N, C-alpha and C positions, 0 to 999 in steps of 0.2 A: 831271591834272598831280599833284595830290596823291594822286589812287588810284593812279597808278604808282609815286609815291615810298614809300608806305605798303607797297605789294606788296614793293617790292625790300628795306626796312628789316626786314620780317617773313622775307623768304628769308634775309638776312644773319643775323638774330639765330637762326634754326634750324639754320642753319651753323655758327654760333658756340658754341650748346648741345651739339649732336653732336659736337664737336671737344673740348669740356670734358669731355664723358662718357667718351670715349675716352681721352682722358689720365688721368682718374683711375682708369680700369680697368688702365692700362697697368701699374703698380706691382705690383697684384694678380697680374694673370697672369704676370708677370713672376717673381714670388714663387712660384708652383706651378710653373712650370718650372724653376726652380733647385731644388726640392724634388724634382722628377720625376727630373731627372738626379743629384742625390746618392744619391737612395733610402735614405732614413734608416728605421730600422725601430724601433717600438714593442716595448720590453722586455717579456719575458713569461717569468717565473722563478719558482722555488719558493721558498717562506719556509723559513728555516733549520730549523723545526721543526714537524711537523703537529701541531693540536690534535684531539682527539676529541670530539664532542658527547656530553654526559651521561656521561663516564667516570671523573671524579673520585671517588674512594671516600670514603663516608661513616666516615672514621676513628672509630674507639673509642677514644679515649686510655685509658680506663679497663683495656682490654684489651691495648693494643699500647705503652704508654708504659713504657721502662724494662725491658724485657724481653728475656731471653735464650733464644733460641729452640733446642732441643735436638731434634736429629732422629737417629732410629735406623735405620740401613741394614739391608738382608735380610741381610747378612752378621754383624748384630749390633753392629757398630761404633758410635760414638755420635759426630755431630759437633755444635759449638755455635755458633750465630752471632749477632752482633750488629751492630747500626748502623754505618755506615762511620765516621762522628765523632759524639761527644760531648761538650757543652759540660761541662768538669770543674767550673766554678764553678757552673753553674745546674742541671745533669743534665739539660739538655733536649738531645735530638737534632739533629744538624746536618748537613743535606744538602750537599755543595758542587756548584754548577750553575756550567757555565762561560757564558760572555756568547758567544750564538753572533751571527753576522753578519745583516745583515737578510734577504739574499737567497742563494739557492744559484745562482750562473750557470753552473756546470759540468755541470750533470745536469739531464735533462729528464723524469727517471723519478723515480717516488715511490711507496712501498708504503705504502697507506692503510688503517683498520681501519675496519668497519662495527659500531655500536653502536645499538640498540633500534632498529634498521631505518632508521637513517640515516647517509649518510655525508659527513663534512664536507670538500667541495674549495676547497683553498686555492691562490692563486696572487698573483703580487706584477706589476702594471703597471707600468711605468716608461716615462714621457713625456717624452722628450730635449727639448732646447732648441729645435732645428730645427721641431718642431711649435709653437712658442708664438709666435704671431704675434697682434698685435692686431685683424688684418681676419680671424681665421680661426676656424672651428669645426671640433674633432676629434671624430668618434664612434668609438666603439671598441665593437664587439660581440662578446662570449665568446660562443664556439659550444662547447657540449659534446656529445661523441658517444656516444651509450648504446644499443650495440647497434645496431638498425636505425632508431633515432630520432635525431634531432638537435635538440638543445635549446639555443633562444637564451635566454642569460641577459640579465638588465636592464643596458641600454649604459653606458656613460661618456661623459660628455659634458665637454670641456674648451673654453671658450669664450672668444675674447679681447674686449678691453673694447670697442672699435668695433665689434665684431662684436653682441654684446649689445646695444650702443645701437641698432644698426640694427632688431634684433628689436623692443624696446621701442617704437621709434618705430612699426612696423608695426602692431602691437597697438593702440596708442593712436588710430591712424588707424580700424582696425577698430571699436574701442569707439565712437569718433564717431558712425560711422555707424548701430552698432547703437543709439545714443541716438536715434536719429531714429525709430525702431521701435516703437509703443506696443504695449505686450504686452495679449493678448485681455482681461485682468482688469482693464487700466487703462482701457480704451475709454472708460467711462461718465465717470470722472474726467477725460480729456482733452476728451471732446467733448459728453457726454451732457447730457441735460435732467434736472437734479437734480429739480424738483418732481415732475415727471410720474412718474420712479423712485419718489420719497417716497409718492404716493398710491397710485401700485400696490402698494407693498410694505405699506401699511397695511391694502388690502382683503384683500391674502394671510394677514395676521395674523389679522384677523376670521375671515376662513374657517377657519384652523385651528383658532384656540380654540373655533370652535362646532362643528366635527366631531371634535375631542378631549373634548369634553362630551358629545357623541353615541355616543361610541364607549366612555367610560366610564360612559355609561348604558344602553348596550345589554349591556355585560360583567356589569353587576350585576342584570341579569334573566334569569329563565329565560325558554326559547323561548315558552312560551304567556304569559307575561306580558307580554313584549316585543309580542306579538301584538296587545295592545289597550293598549298604552300610551300614551296622548296624545302625549306627547313624542318617543316614535321614531315615531309616525305611520305603524305598518305597514299596517293596515287602516282603511278608512272605519267611524267608529261606528256609523253607521246600519245598514248594510248588515250589520255582524257581528251587532247586537242582533237584527235581522229572523231571521237564520239559527239563531241560539239558539232564539229562539221557535219557528220550525217544528221544530227538532229535540224540543224540550216535548211539541209538539203530535203528533209520531209517537210519541213513547214510551208516551203517555196512551191514544192510538188502539190501539196496540200491545197495552196492558193490558186494555182491554176487549175487543178480539178473543180473546186468551188467556183471559179470565174467560167467554167465551162459549161456548168450545170444548173447554173442561175440564170436564165433568159430574162429575167425582168428587171429594166432599169428605171430608176425614177426618173419622171419628166416634171421638172417643177414649174414648166410654163404651160401644162395642161391642166386646166381645172378640173378634168374627170381623171386623173390620173388615178385616184383612188379606185375607180371600177378596174382598171386594168390591175392595179394591185391585187383585188379582191379576186380576179376570175385567171390570174397570171399562174400557170403551172410553177411548181416550187420545186427546190431542191429535196427530196425526203432522207432524213437523218437516220442512220441504221440505228442509233441506240435510242432514240425519242419516240415516244407516242404521238402523233399529229393530232391537231385539234380536230373537231366535227368537220366532216368535207375533206377529209383526207388530207391536209397541209396546212400550213401554218398561214392564216390569211391576216397579217396585224401589219402595221407599220411601224418603222421605226421611230417615228416621234407618238405613236398612238399608245393606247393603254394595253399592259401587258399583266399577265396572271403572276408572271415571277420578274424580278429584274433580271435573271440570268436569261430569259427569253428576249429581251429588247437587245442586251449585248450580243447574242448568237446573232439576231436579226441584222444589226448593226454591222457586224464581221463580215456576213455574207453581201450585204449590199455594198461595202468598201472594197472586198476583193473582186465583186463584179465592175465595179466603177473605176476604180484607181488603183488596180493590182501593183503600180510601180512604187506607190507611197509604201504596201507593204512590204516590199522589198527592200525599199530604202531601211525600214525600220528594223529589218531582220539582217542586214548587214553591218548595222551599227550596234546591235544588241550585244550588251556583254553576256555572260555566261549565264547568270542569274536569271535575265529577262528571255534570254533566248531558250532557256530552259521550261519557263512559264509559258512562253509564247507556243512552244511545241505540244505540250500538255493541255493547252485552251483548243489547240485546232483538233487535237485527237478527241476530246470531249465536245464538241462542237459539231464533227462533221461523223463521229465514228469510224474513221479510216484508219486499217491495222495495219502497222509494219512492224515484223518482228524485231527487226534490230532496233528501232525507235523505243519499241514496246519495252524493252530488256533497258535501253539506257533510261527512260524516264521512271522506269521501276526502281535501277540502282540509283538513281540522282534525286528521287523523291524527297521530300521532307522528312517523313519519318525515318526512312532506310537512312539518310544523311545524319539525322539525329542519333540514332541508333549506333552506328559505326563511330561517331563521335563521341558518344558515351564509353563504347568500349576502349576507344584508344586512350580517354582518359583513365579506364581502370588498368588499361594494361601499365601504363606509365606510373600510377599509382602504387600499383603491385610492386613493381622494380624498386621505387624508391622506398617502399615499407621493408622489402628484403633487406635492402643497403641499411635504413636505419635500425634495423632490429637483428643486426647480423651478430651472431654469437662469436665475438672475438677469443673469447676463451677456447670453442673449440677449434679455431684456428691455430692458437697457441698450440694447443696439444699436438698438432699433427706434426710437430718437431721435436716431441718429447719421446724420450725411450719409452717402450711399452710396458718393461720390466719394473721402470721406476713408477710409474703410475699403478700398475698394480700392486706393487709393496704397499703405497701409498693407501690405497683401498683397504686392503687388509688391515693394516693398523687404524683405519678409520673404524670399521667393523667391529673391532675388538675393544673398541673405546669403553664401552658400555661395560664390559666384562671386567677390564682394567679398572675402572672405576669403582665396581664393588669389591673388587680384591684390595684395593690400595686406600681406600676411604671407608673405613669399616663404620664409623659415625658420622654421616654428613650433616651438615648445619640443617636444621629444620626450617621449611617454608614460613615466611611471614609470621613470626613469632612477634607476640606482643611486648615481651621482655626478654632479651638475651644476654645476659651478664656474667660476668667471670666474677667467681668469689675467690679473694686471694688469702684472705686469712678468716679460720673460722671464729670470729670475735663476737658471736651472739646471733640471735635468730633476724631474720630479715624480711620486711613486710613490703607488701606492694598492694597500694589502692586501684583498684580493677574498676573500670566502667566501661559500660556498652549500652549502646542506645539501640532499643531493639523496637521494630515496627509493630505499631499496633492492628491486632486484627480480632478476629471473632474468638480464636484461642488463648488470648492474652490476659484475661480476668484472673487466672491463677499462674504463675510462674514458679518452675523449681530449679534449683541450682545444687549442683555437687562438683566433686574433683575427681578426678583418675589421676594416675601417674607411674612412673617408674625409675628407676635407678639404674643408670649403666655404669660400670667402672673399665679403665683400661683394659682389663684382662679379659674382657668379653662375657663377665658375668652379668646379671640384671636380676633387679627386685622389683615387682610389681606392687605398687602401692594398694592397700585397701580403700574400696570406696569411701569417700568423707560424709560427715552428715551433710543433709540437706536443707538449704535455706530454702524459706517458702516466701512468695512475694504475693500479696494480694495488691491488685491495681484497681484501682478507683478512676473511672472516667466520666465524663458528662453525661453519657448515654443514659444514667438512670434519670435522667430529666426527658427522654423521648415521650411524645404525646403520642400514645398508643391509641387514640380515639381513631374510630373508623371513618375514612373519608369517602365520600359518595359523590357522585357528579352525574349530571343530567346530559342523558342520550337521546338523540333527535331520530326518530324513525321515520323513514320516508315509504309511502306507498308503492310508487313505481320504481323501477330499477331497470338496468341496459345490460345486455352480454354480447360481446362482440368477438368475431374469430374471422380467420381469413383461411381461406384453402384455393389450391392450385389444381385447375382441371387442364386437360390438353386437349385442343380442339386442333384438326387439320387445318395446315395455312389456307387462310382466305375461305373457311367454312366456318358453318355455325352445328355440325351434326357432332354429339358427344357421343363418343363409343365407350357405352359404361362396361364393355367387357376388356377394355385395357387395363394393365395392372395398375398404372398411375391412379386412373380414374375410379378403379375400385377401391383403393387405399382412402382417398379423398373422400368418397361415398360414404366409405363406412365409418371414417372420423365424423363426417355429419351426422350419421347416424347415432354414434355414440354420445355426440354432444348434445343433441334433440333428445335422447333417451334420458340423460342425466336431469336435463332442465323439466321434462314431462314428470318425472317421478319426484321432483324436488319436493320436501315437504313445506317448504317457507314459502317459495313462488309458483306462480301459475303462468303461463306464456299467452299473451293477448295477441302477438301478431310477428312474424317473420318476414324480414326483408332483404332478400339477395340483391348485390349491386354486383354487376361485371364490368371489368376495365380491360381495354386493350392497350397494346404499348404502341408509341409514336409510329411505326414502321406504316408505310403507304399513306395513303389521302385519310383528311378527316373525316370525310363523307362516309368512306368504305369502313372505318374502325368504327364509326356510329352505329352503321347497321349490323357490322359483326358483333359488337356489344350487345345491341338491342336483342339480336336474334339468339347469340349464344346465352344469355339472360334467361330467355323463354323457353329455350330447348332444356337447359338444364331444371327449369322449374317443374316441367312435365316429368322427367326422371325422378327429380325429388318427390313429386307428389306421389307418384306410386310407391316409392320408398315410406314416405311417411304414412300413407294410408294402410299398409302392412302393418307399421309400427303401431299406430293407433289401435287396429283391430286386436293386435295381440295383447296390448295392455289392456284394453277393454274386456276382451276374455278374460285376462287374469284377475281382473278388478271384481267380476260379476260370479266368478266360479271358484270353488277351491276345493281339495280333496280331503275325505276323510281318513282313518288310519286303515281301512280297507281299500283306498286307492279309488274309491267310487267318486261321482263328482256330487258335489254339493252345491245348489244355489246359493249365491250370497247376493248382498245389497248393492244395487248400480251405484256407479261411483262418478258424478257428476264433475270431479275435478280435472278431468283428462279434457286438454283443449282440443278441439277437432284442427289439427294440423292443416291438412289438405286444403282446408278453404281458409287460413291463414296466411299462407304464403303469399307474399308481393315479389314484384322484380322491380329493380332499377338498373339503369347502364350508364356508362361514361364511358365516352370514345377513348380520350387519351387523358389519363391521369397526370399532368403536368407537375402538380404539386407533389404526388409519390415520386416521380423522376428527380424532383430538385431534393427532396429527403434522400435517396438513395445515393445519388450524386456526394453529397455532404457527407454522409457515412462511409463512403468508401476510402479505403487506405491506400488504394493502390494507382487511383488516377492522378494522372497528372493535369497541370492547366484547367484546376479546378474553378479559377475564377472566370476566366473566360466562358467556360462551360456555365456556369450558372449565369452570367450576363445574357446568353443567348436564350438560355429557358425562361428567363424573367423579363424577357422583352414583349412589347405589344403586338409584335408581327404575329400573321396569321400562324395558325400550327404547322400546318406543312411547309412554309417558309424556313420556320425555327428548326425541323427536322433535317431540310434540306441542307441549311446552312451549318449544322453540328456535322453531318456527313462530309460535305465539301470541306471545310475548313479546319476539322480536325480529325482526319481520317484515323490517326492511331487511338486518339480516346474512344472515337465512336465504334470502331470496333471490339471497346471491350464494353462499350454501353449496350451493343445489340447483342453480344454473347452472354452477358453477365447480369446487366440490370433491367434489359427490357423482358426478359422471362420472369422476372419475380413482379412485373407489372400485370402481366396477364393473369388478373387474379380475380374470386369472388368473394365479397365481403358479406358476412352474416350479420345480422343485426335482430336480436331477439330482445323484444319490447314485454316486460315482465311486470306484475303486481304481486304485492303479499296476499296469499289466502286468508279471506275474512275479514280484511282491512277495509272499513269504508272511509275513515279521513285519509287525508293527502299528507298529514304528517302526525305523528303521535310522538309525545315527550314521556321519557322513562328516566328514573333512579337508579343508578347501579353503583357497586362499590368501585372505586376509582383505583383500578388494579397497579396503574404505573405508579402511583402515591405510594401504595403500600408497599409494593416492591421495594422504593426507596428508602421508606421507614424501615424496613427488614436489614438492608444493608447498612443504614445507620446504626441499627442494634448490634450488628455484627462489626462495627467499627471501620466498615469499609467507607470511609468518607470521602474520599474523591467521586469514588462512581454513586454513593447516594446524593453529592452535591448535583452531579451532573443532571440527577431526575427531581430532585426538589428545588432546584434554584426558580424556576417559572412560578411557583407557588408562593414565595414569599411569605412563609409562616413559622411558628415557634421550631419546626422540627429543621426548616431550611437555615434558622439562625443559629440552631445546634451544631449544624455541619459547618457553615463557617466558623462557629466559634472552636470546633475541634480540630481545624484547620489552618487556625490563626488568624483569620481574616476578621479581626476585632470591630472595626468600624463597619462592617457592612453587618454583623451580628448587633450591634448597638442600635443600629437605625431599625433593623427589623424589629427586634424586642422591644423598643419604646412604642412601636404602631401594632402591638398587638393587642385586639380588643379587651378590654377590663385587665389590664396588664396589672393595676395596682391590686387586684383580688386575687392572684394567681400566685402563689408563694412558689413556684418552678421558675416562673417567669423572673420575678423578683430576685430570687437569687442566682440565677443567670445574670440578670443585669448588673448584680454586685460585683460577681466575677468580671466581667468585661469592664466596667467602670474601675475597676481595680487595676486590670491590665493598662489602660489607657491614661493611667495617673491621677482621676478624678477620685482621690480620697473620700471627699464630703459623700458626694453621692453613693461610693461603693458602701459607706457605712450606711446609709439612709437604706439603701436599697436590702442591705444585709439584715436590717433590724426589723424592716418590714415582713421579710421573708419568715424569719422567727416568729412574729407575732401571727401571721398567717399559719405557719406549722413549727410547733416548737422542737421535733428533732432535729432540724435543719441547723441549730446552733453547733450539734456534734459533726455535723457533717463538715462544717466550716473548716475544723482542724486537717481536714483532710487535702482542702484544696489550699494550695500556697499564698493565693491571692487573698483569701479568706483569712487565713490564722496567721499571717502578718499583720491584718487589722485590727483581730482580736488581741494579739500581744502587745501591739503598738498602744491601743487605747484601752485596754483593759476590759474588754467586753465579756460579761458571764461570768467573771471572776468566782463568783460564788459557787458555780457549776464546775468549775476546772481546777481548785484548791484541793 
């Protein structure tokens, strides 16, 4: 019984709620219906007087106050001009200005003027009382048509009191919903375990402090110092000390071995000791080629081909003469000196020891440097992880998962909730958003918009669209308003469209260059033309030569190919290889060029008729005989090219040291040896990456123009660059036009300056235009610039001169605010304008 009663009660209350909602909506809906029947319009009118952006002149009172302007006509007569009104008590000039009406309702057309690349579009929007209801919101959208584009300007919003209250209630309900969502940065404050988080952050702080001190310690040490530093802990101390002892044993055993195998001892008391030196048998070095004769026949103080040979000879003599001194040096040597002493003995003697080799390799400069850099990278990576630690994620570890999931669900539904609770959001970036409290008459808004000038702004059209929304969900779409038309005048009407020509210098001779890479066997000059890389390069040479042979403008005079080698090996060997490789390549290309020449010769002398039969033609003497025009050159080692490659390489380190060696004056072989010995890590990249790029063949084609006898010919042609700048100026793309026209310093350049507001530059150029006093357009532009600069006397003089030269410019003056101001002030041509 109770259950049925409650069910009927809920049904009755629901029907009552629906009835109340419908009753509340009826007045609103009926209001929109009345609005639709009456069809009121939002007024769109022009203001009484247009304003010009940045058009106010910088009046120079010293030049323009209390001045009588004297103008001499072309017929010799003079006229005197004064301002229209002068206060006799103060002597100050007075200008009478009639008070205009607020709007112009009878006209929907206006002439605007463009200044500094901007157009000031103005209109007045009038909202009548019919649209002012407390339950309504009126949206107005000004639409500006500019060529093919339609620009939607910032909207105007007029809102009733009750409608705005409904919006605020919707936003308040949505804000209450958002308050239930905890931001990810505040999860821990809401749900987290503070003590666990504090303990974790203390551990992170201790780790960060430890690794920071570790990084500072590492940066303060050299790579070799860091290797044995106990705080850095790079290498186990015992293992390292054992390795150094092994190197010392290796060096001492090498000294004893050299002493046994070097029978010659210098005798300074014997004047014929040099003969003993020459004929004495010597210890042969495993890794070095002996000099002619089978051994090294030089003396320690004598002349050596390389500095290293003298040092090696001195070491052998000292080991044979006083081995105890070498042993003393080894006993007192520090770790770094001991490493270099062992490496020197290995290089001088070629004695191999597996353990010593491994130790030297592991302790080499490049290896130590690489391991030092790796250590720095690991320390930096750890510090980076500690500094970029996502503390929010650590906070989440102690938060119950169900709370996070519920929070995420609320956040995911926020868009849906916003659409449901805020039925009418605030419009983004409105020009005007006002609340109308009482319907006490129409509301007017003076709308101003600066439009960027371009090729489509000579005509502008503007109309209004809009709609009315009410609190009950109703909507009324306003019909499109009348269209306002703006005719935009700019200074581009004074563009000088005269075609500009330029003088072009044509030279008879020309040159074409190309570089190709051929593969030769190491140390040989035989070119394998069947190899894939060589076939590709030969085909590329053939294509380039074919294009130059059939070029309608140029004919080939000669072809020079120059072969170069990389610095590996001795200079004399590289010189011979470069010369022989150039000759081998020439022999291959002679055959290729002979085939190409014959095929082009046949094509030039014979043609086919429509039946496919051969028809004899006339011989073409324009084909060069390439096989007889091919010349060869060679360059053993192109150190200038190596320098260019080193400078351009972005992965090479120690570039300054490498370039110092490359630019030095020592012999080429010594330069290459020094690069290999002092910079092994960088030399490895030179040998693998840069040296192959130096094993190339450069082709130089010397050409001349067909049928041309003189070395130089001067021709006149249209200056396409200038004409493109002039077109940009006509399309009102002033900045791009000025970029092109600036070097010409002519009338169009001044016009570009003038359109961008650079008045001083435009004034300077216009006054220097040849025969400027007899060109009406130039005189008119000078009047505009002088008015902007505040020199009224000169501005009036220029304007009157322009009208004398062309009568219709007096009417053009009313379009330009700089001139129209002077016309009104000095009463110019009143008989034409009254």
